[in-house]
C-alpha positions in Angstrom: 36.6 -0.3 103.0 32.4 0.4 102.0 33.3 3.3 99.9 36.1 2.4 98.2 34.1 -0.9 97.1 31.6 1.5 95.5 34.3 3.2 93.6 35.5 0.1 92.5 32.1 -1.1 91.2 31.5 2.5 89.8 34.7 2.0 87.6 34.0 -0.9 86.5 31.1 -0.5 84.8 32.2 2.3 83.3 34.2 0.3 81.6 32.3 -2.3 81.1 30.3 0.2 79.0 33.2 1.6 77.1 34.2 -1.5 76.2 30.8 -3.0 75.1 30.4 0.3 72.9 34.1 0.0 71.3 33.0 -3.7 70.2 29.7 -2.8 68.8 31.7 0.1 66.9 34.2 -2.4 65.9 31.5 -4.9 64.9 29.9 -2.3 62.7 33.1 -1.3 60.6 34.4 -4.8 60.0 30.8 -6.1 59.2 30.6 -2.8 56.6 34.4 -4.5 55.2 32.8 -7.7 55.0 30.3 -6.4 52.8 32.4 -4.6 50.2 35.3 -7.2 50.0 33.3 -10.4 50.4 34.4 -11.3 46.7 38.1 -10.8 47.3 38.0 -12.8 50.5 35.3 -14.6 51.1 36.8 -17.4 53.3 38.8 -15.1 55.7 36.0 -12.8 56.3 33.9 -16.1 57.2 36.0 -16.7 60.0 36.7 -13.4 61.3 32.8 -13.1 61.5 32.5 -16.4 63.5 34.4 -14.9 65.9 33.4 -11.3 66.0 30.8 -11.9 69.1 33.3 -14.4 70.5 36.0 -11.5 70.1 33.6 -8.5 72.1 33.1 -11.3 74.4 35.9 -12.5 75.7 37.2 -9.1 75.6 35.1 -7.7 78.2 35.4 -10.9 80.1 38.9 -10.3 80.0 38.7 -6.9 81.1 37.0 -7.4 83.7 38.3 -10.5 85.2 41.5 -8.4 84.8 39.9 -5.5 86.7 38.9 -7.6 89.6 42.4 -8.8 89.9 43.7 -5.6 89.9 41.4 -4.3 92.1 42.0 -7.2 95.2 45.7 -6.9 94.4 45.6 -10.4 94.7 49.3 -12.3 94.8 47.9 -16.0 93.8 49.4 -17.0 90.6 46.8 -19.2 89.7 44.3 -16.6 88.8 46.9 -14.8 86.9 47.4 -17.7 85.2 43.5 -18.2 84.5 43.6 -14.7 83.2 46.1 -15.7 80.5 44.1 -18.6 79.5 41.0 -16.0 78.8 42.7 -13.9 77.3 44.7 -16.4 74.7 41.2 -17.0 72.6 40.9 -13.2 71.9 44.6 -12.7 70.6 44.4 -15.9 68.4 40.7 -14.6 67.0 42.8 -11.2 65.9 45.0 -13.3 64.0 42.5 -14.7 61.9 40.6 -11.7 61.5 44.0 -10.0 59.9 44.2 -12.6 56.7 43.9 -9.4 54.5 46.6 -6.8 54.4 45.8 -3.5 54.7 47.6 -2.3 51.9 45.4 -4.4 49.7 42.3 -2.7 50.8 43.3 0.8 50.2 44.6 -0.5 46.9 40.8 -2.1 46.1 39.3 1.1 48.0 41.8 3.1 45.2 40.1 0.9 42.4 36.5 1.9 43.3 37.0 5.5 43.7 38.4 5.3 40.1 35.6 3.6 38.5 32.9 5.5 40.4 30.2 6.3 38.2 29.4 10.0 37.9 26.9 11.6 39.9 24.0 13.4 38.1 24.3 16.3 40.4 27.9 16.3 40.0 29.8 19.8 38.4 32.0 19.1 35.1 33.9 21.1 33.6 32.8 22.8 29.9 35.4 20.2 28.1 34.0 17.6 29.4 30.1 18.5 28.8 31.2 18.9 25.3 32.8 15.8 25.0 30.3 13.8 26.1 27.9 12.4 23.2 24.4 11.6 23.9 22.7 8.9 21.0 19.3 9.5 20.1 17.0 6.7 21.5 15.1 4.3 19.6 11.8 5.6 19.7 9.0 3.5 21.1 6.6 4.0 18.2 6.9 5.7 14.8 5.1 6.5 11.5 7.6 5.9 9.7 10.7 3.3 9.6 12.7 5.8 8.7 13.7 6.7 12.2 14.6 3.1 12.8 16.8 2.9 9.8 20.5 3.9 11.2 19.9 1.4 13.7 19.0 -1.7 11.9 21.2 -3.6 10.0 17.8 -5.1 8.3 16.1 -2.1 7.0 19.6 -0.4 5.9 20.3 -2.9 3.4 16.6 -3.1 2.5 16.9 0.3 1.2 20.4 -0.5 -0.6 18.6 -2.9 -2.2 16.1 -0.3 -3.4 13.1 -1.0 -1.1 10.8 2.0 -0.5 10.4 2.4 3.2 8.1 5.4 3.2 5.7 3.1 1.1 5.3 1.1 4.4 3.1 4.1 6.6 -0.1 2.6 5.5 1.0 -0.9 6.2 2.0 -1.1 9.9 1.6 -4.6 9.8 4.6 -4.7 7.0 6.7 -2.0 8.8 6.1 -4.5 11.9 7.4 -7.5 10.2 10.8 -6.0 8.5 11.7 -5.0 12.8 11.3 -8.4 13.5 13.3 -10.1 10.4 17.3 -10.6 10.2 18.4 -10.4 7.2 21.1 -13.2 6.8 19.0 -15.4 8.6 15.5 -14.5 7.0 16.4 -12.2 4.1 19.1 -13.8 2.2 17.3 -16.7 1.1 14.4 -15.0 -0.2 16.6 -12.9 -2.2 18.6 -15.9 -3.6 15.9 -17.4 -4.3 14.1 -14.5 -6.6 17.1 -14.4 -8.3 17.3 -18.0 -9.3 13.7 -17.3 -10.5 15.2 -14.7 -13.0 14.8 -11.6 -11.4 17.2 -8.8 -12.0 19.1 -6.6 -9.1 16.7 -3.8 -10.5 13.6 -5.6 -9.8 14.0 -6.9 -6.2 13.6 -3.3 -4.5 10.0 -2.4 -6.3 8.8 -6.0 -6.1 9.5 -6.2 -2.1 8.1 -2.5 -1.6 4.8 -3.8 -2.8 4.8 -7.4 -1.3 7.4 -7.2 1.7 5.5 -10.3 3.3 6.7 -12.8 0.8 9.9 -12.5 3.0 8.3 -14.4 5.7 7.4 -17.5 3.4 9.1 -20.7 3.1 11.5 -20.9 0.1 10.3 -24.3 -0.5 6.5 -23.4 -0.6 7.9 -20.7 -3.3 9.7 -23.1 -5.1 6.6 -25.5 -5.2 4.4 -22.6 -6.6 6.5 -22.0 -9.4 7.2 -25.5 -10.5 3.1 -25.7 -10.7 3.9 -22.7 -13.1 6.6 -23.9 -15.2 4.7 -27.6 -15.2 1.7 -24.9 -16.8 4.3 -24.5 -20.3 5.1 -21.0 -18.8 8.9 -20.5 -19.6 11.5 -19.4 -17.3 11.5 -15.8 -18.5 7.3 -15.5 -18.3 7.8 -16.5 -15.1 10.1 -14.3 -14.0 8.3 -11.4 -15.9 5.0 -12.6 -14.3 6.3 -12.5 -10.7 8.0 -9.2 -11.4 4.7 -7.4 -12.8 2.6 -9.2 -10.1 4.4 -8.9 -6.9 2.0 -11.0 -4.9 1.8 -14.0 -7.7 4.2 -16.3 -5.4 2.0 -15.5 -2.4 -1.2 -17.1 -4.1 -0.8 -21.2 -3.3 -0.8 -23.9 -6.0 -5.0 -24.0 -5.8 -5.5 -20.5 -6.0 -3.2 -19.9 -9.2 -5.2 -23.3 -10.5 -8.5 -21.8 -10.3 -8.0 -18.3 -11.3 -6.5 -19.9 -14.8 -9.5 -22.2 -14.9 -12.1 -18.9 -14.7 -10.0 -16.7 -17.4 -9.9 -20.1 -19.7 -13.5 -20.8 -19.1 -15.2 -17.1 -18.7 -13.3 -15.6 -21.5 -13.5 -18.8 -23.7 -10.0 -19.2 -24.8 -7.6 -21.8 -25.3 -4.9 -22.9 -23.4 -2.5 -21.0 -25.6 -4.2 -17.8 -25.5 -5.3 -18.1 -21.8 -1.3 -18.7 -21.2 -0.2 -15.3 -23.5 -2.9 -13.7 -21.8 -1.4 -14.0 -18.5 2.1 -13.4 -19.4 0.7 -10.1 -21.0 -1.2 -9.2 -17.7 -0.4 -11.0 -14.7 -2.4 -9.1 -12.7 -5.4 -10.9 -13.9 -4.3 -13.8 -11.5 -3.8 -11.9 -8.3 -6.6 -8.8 -8.4 -10.2 -9.2 -8.1 -12.5 -11.4 -10.6 -15.2 -8.7 -10.3 -13.8 -6.3 -12.6 -12.7 -9.0 -15.1 -16.5 -10.2 -15.1 -18.6 -6.8 -14.9 -16.3 -5.4 -18.1 -16.8 -8.7 -19.9 -20.5 -7.7 -19.7 -20.3 -3.9 -20.9 -18.4 -5.0 -23.7 -21.5 -7.9 -24.8 -24.3 -5.5 -24.0 -23.6 -2.1 -23.7 -20.3 -1.7 -26.5 -22.3 -4.1 -28.5 -19.2 -6.5 -29.4 -20.2 -9.8 -30.2 -18.2 -13.1 -28.0 -15.5 -13.9 -30.6 -14.6 -9.8 -31.1 -14.8 -10.0 -27.5 -12.0 -12.4 -27.5 -9.7 -10.4 -29.6 -10.0 -7.4 -27.9 -9.0 -9.1 -24.9 -5.7 -10.8 -26.2 -4.9 -7.5 -28.4 -5.4 -5.6 -25.0 -5.6 -7.2 -22.0 -6.3 -4.1 -20.1 -9.7 -3.9 -21.2 -10.6 -6.7 -18.9 -9.6 -4.2 -15.3 -9.9 -1.3 -16.7 -12.5 1.6 -14.9 -16.1 0.9 -16.2 -17.1 4.5 -16.5 -14.4 5.0 -18.2 -14.6 2.4 -20.8 -18.2 3.7 -21.7 -16.8 7.1 -21.8 -14.2 6.8 -24.3 -16.4 3.9 -26.6 -19.3 6.3 -26.7 -17.1 9.3 -27.6 -15.4 7.2 -30.6 -18.3 5.9 -32.0 -20.9 8.2 -31.7 -19.0 11.4 -32.1 -16.2 10.4 -34.3 -18.4 8.1 -35.9 -15.9 5.2 -35.6 -17.6 1.7 -36.6 -17.1 -1.3 -34.3 -15.0 -3.3 -37.5 -12.6 0.0 -37.3 -12.6 -0.6 -33.6 -11.7 -4.1 -33.9 -8.7 -3.2 -35.8 -7.2 -0.9 -33.5 -8.6 -2.0 -30.0 -5.9 -0.3 -27.8 -7.9 3.0 -28.9 -10.5 2.1 -26.4 -8.0 2.0 -23.5 -6.9 5.7 -24.0 -7.5 8.9 -22.0 -11.1 9.9 -23.7 -9.7 13.4 -22.9 -6.7 13.0 -25.1 -9.2 11.5 -27.8 -11.3 14.8 -27.3 -8.5 17.5 -27.7 -6.9 16.0 -30.5 -10.0 14.8 -32.7 -11.1 18.8 -32.2 -8.1 20.2 -32.9 -7.6 17.8 -36.4 -11.7 18.7 -37.0 -10.7 23.0 -36.3 -7.8 22.3 -39.5 -10.3 20.1 -41.6 -8.2 16.9 -41.3 -10.1 14.7 -39.2 -10.2 11.8 -41.6 -10.1 8.3 -40.1 -11.5 6.1 -42.7 -9.0 4.0 -44.4 -10.7 4.0 -48.2 -10.4 7.9 -47.8 -7.6 10.5 -48.8 -5.6 11.7 -46.0 -6.9 8.8 -43.8 -5.7 9.0 -40.4 -4.8 6.1 -38.3 -6.2 5.4 -35.1 -3.5 4.2 -33.5 -1.2 7.2 -33.8 -3.8 9.3 -33.0 -3.4 7.8 -29.5 -0.1 6.7 -29.3 2.2 9.3 -30.5 3.3 12.7 -28.3 2.3 15.7 -29.1 5.7 16.7 -31.1 4.8 14.2 -33.5 1.2 14.2 -33.6 1.3 18.2 -34.4 4.2 17.8 -37.0 3.3 14.9 -39.0 -0.8 14.4 -38.1 -1.9 17.9 -38.2 0.8 19.6 -40.1 0.7 22.3 -37.5 3.0 23.3 -35.0 3.0 22.7 -31.2 2.4 26.3 -30.0 -1.0 26.6 -32.8 -1.8 23.3 -30.7 -1.8 24.9 -27.2 -3.5 28.1 -28.7 -5.9 26.1 -29.6 -6.6 24.3 -26.2 -6.8 27.4 -24.1 -9.9 28.4 -26.2 -11.3 25.3 -25.1 
């Protein structure tokens, strides 16, 4: 009897181990299914999950009791009824765990297989490889905006307006500004404002190329500055001309513009109308440095020998004299006055000659001297105007002034 008891204990122990192992394996499979299908059947899976541990425990208990009942071969009906009562909760949990049909689970797995991403190590056919299109990556940094044009709507539309993005290479802060702006939200209103000022379509591109910072300005501030210019009796066409010729004009505050106008009027001793005409002809006087203006005025007075009223006359005719290179200005005057013998009185009649390149004046004067036609005195015959000497092209100079061919002029220049 003791032998059979030991055998029954060994058999029960093996059954326990097998049942526990199967229960653990079932728990792992069901847990993985719960992770994958929790979005589709969270309520049912939660219910089944609550009974996972109970299921394993009750199964183990029921089997153990069933084994004992079979080993003792008891005829007691109460024990059989108690076994039935222990097994009934297990059946109830199994019914709750089988909420999701197996067919739906297979369908979901099939859908996942269809949308499964390709692995980087998975082999593909040549036909599939040819069909793969890899878009170029947007560079993290670049020395030019051309790399961003195809990917930026703002830059593409600015190019259509005539903006030269290659000029932004030396101004990285301007390039960063353009990349941050939205064309419809930030740039369109500035373009409409410039159109209202009077700029033509072909003038927008050059202006924005030189001064892209105006795109970040508030239109109300810009309108205030235009209103100031109009209050100083500048007409609409004059304002449009000034804005197009001096792209940074509207970047100056009203106070700075007022100070600049006052400086020009006081420094040059001009009245309001002449100051206005001077600025319209050369609006860069309001945006450039004031130092060249001061220096050139002193050069004309001290080195070139012009009086104050003569300087006013020269500046009114040729405003560029105020911003010209001081060294070039003195070299041109020295050749005209000391080599060619042009008097101050004659220079006042043709002040534009002072703004000419000294090399051009020298070549044409030497050719006329070679031909014996270098006569610049209006009182003498065969008089040659200084204006025509420097303003006309080579063909006109040779045929009408020098009375020679262009080939002769070119051969003469080779001998210099």
